[in-house]
C-alpha positions in Angstrom: -26.1 14.6 -32.4 -24.8 11.5 -33.5 -23.5 8.8 -30.8 -20.0 9.6 -31.6 -20.5 13.2 -30.5 -22.0 11.7 -27.3 -18.9 9.9 -26.1 -16.3 12.2 -27.7 -13.3 12.8 -25.2 -14.8 10.7 -22.3 -12.2 8.4 -20.6 -12.9 4.8 -20.5 -13.7 5.1 -16.5 -16.4 7.6 -17.2 -18.0 5.8 -19.8 -18.0 2.6 -17.8 -19.6 4.8 -15.0 -22.2 5.9 -17.2 -22.9 2.1 -18.1 -23.2 1.5 -14.4 -25.4 4.5 -13.5 -27.7 3.3 -16.5 -28.0 -0.4 -15.1 -28.4 1.0 -11.6 -31.4 3.3 -12.8 -33.1 1.1 -15.4 -32.0 3.8 -18.0 -32.9 1.4 -21.2 -32.2 4.5 -23.5 -28.8 5.3 -22.1 -27.8 1.7 -22.0 -28.9 1.2 -25.6 -27.1 4.2 -26.8 -23.8 2.9 -24.9 -24.3 -0.6 -26.5 -24.8 0.9 -30.1 -21.5 3.1 -29.7 -19.8 -0.2 -28.6 -21.2 -2.0 -31.6 -20.0 0.6 -34.0 -16.6 0.6 -32.6 -16.8 4.2 -31.0 -16.1 3.3 -27.6 -14.5 0.3 -25.7 -17.2 -0.9 -23.3 -16.8 -4.0 -20.9 -20.5 -5.0 -19.9 -18.9 -6.6 -16.9 -17.1 -3.9 -15.8 -16.8 -3.3 -11.8 -17.8 -0.1 -10.4 -15.2 2.0 -8.7 -17.3 5.1 -7.3 -18.7 4.8 -3.9 -22.3 4.1 -5.0 -21.3 1.2 -7.4 -18.3 -0.3 -5.9 -17.4 -3.5 -6.9 -20.7 -4.3 -8.8 -21.2 -5.0 -12.3 -24.1 -3.6 -14.3 -25.7 -6.9 -14.2 -25.7 -7.1 -10.3 -27.2 -3.5 -10.2 -29.8 -4.0 -12.6 -30.6 -7.4 -10.9 -30.8 -5.8 -7.4 -32.7 -2.9 -8.5 -35.3 -5.1 -10.4 -34.7 -3.8 -13.9 -35.9 -6.8 -16.0 -35.3 -5.3 -19.5 -32.0 -4.2 -18.5 -30.8 -7.4 -17.2 -31.9 -9.0 -20.5 -30.2 -6.5 -22.8 -26.8 -6.8 -20.8 -27.1 -10.8 -21.2 -27.8 -10.2 -24.9 -24.6 -8.3 -25.1 -22.6 -10.6 -23.0 -22.3 -9.6 -19.5 -21.1 -12.2 -17.3 -23.9 -14.1 -15.7 -21.7 -15.7 -13.0 -19.6 -12.6 -12.2 -18.9 -12.0 -8.5 -18.9 -8.6 -6.8 -16.4 -7.6 -3.9 -18.5 -9.8 -1.4 -19.0 -12.6 -3.6 -22.5 -12.2 -4.6 -23.5 -13.1 -8.0 -26.3 -11.3 -10.1 -28.6 -14.5 -9.0 -27.8 -13.6 -5.4 -29.1 -10.1 -5.9 -32.2 -11.0 -7.6 -33.0 -13.8 -5.0 -32.3 -11.2 -2.2 -34.8 -9.0 -3.5 -37.4 -11.5 -4.2 -37.7 -10.8 -7.8 -38.8 -14.3 -9.0 -39.1 -13.1 -12.6 -35.5 -12.2 -12.6 -34.3 -15.4 -10.8 -35.9 -17.5 -13.4 -34.7 -15.5 -16.2 -31.1 -15.7 -14.8 -31.6 -19.6 -14.3 -32.9 -20.0 -17.9 -29.5 -18.3 -19.0 -27.8 -20.8 -17.0 -26.7 -18.9 -14.1 -24.7 -21.2 -11.7 -26.7 -21.8 -8.5 -23.8 -23.5 -6.7 -21.7 -20.3 -6.3 -21.1 -19.5 -2.6 -20.8 -15.8 -1.8 -18.5 -14.5 1.0 -20.8 -15.6 3.6 -20.8 -19.0 2.3 -24.3 -18.9 1.1 -25.7 -19.9 -2.4 -28.4 -17.5 -4.1 -31.3 -19.7 -2.7 -30.1 -19.3 0.8 -30.0 -15.4 0.8 
């Protein structure tokens, strides 16, 4: 089965939910398939989309991967243009999420990729303060 068959007749919302699900669960294979289909023009895919389902509400794939500690997924999303400074519905950036869970390796990666350390979330906190 080629990748065009995998995504045939799927509405954009469903494709974006698959992207969010793969980021949340660290499913690198699924993420790579989605990004490959995007690069081949088979699907439209916003790598910085915000979730609409209850489990992903307002979070981007990068927020989810950062929060759940999926380093390879974070790196792949950044390599494909994910917005490193995107804010979720509570004003948190992926850097806030990585900092909150204490993943120094992810914090350092995000900083090396120029994450903005001065963004305040909805509680007025910068990432280093969460």
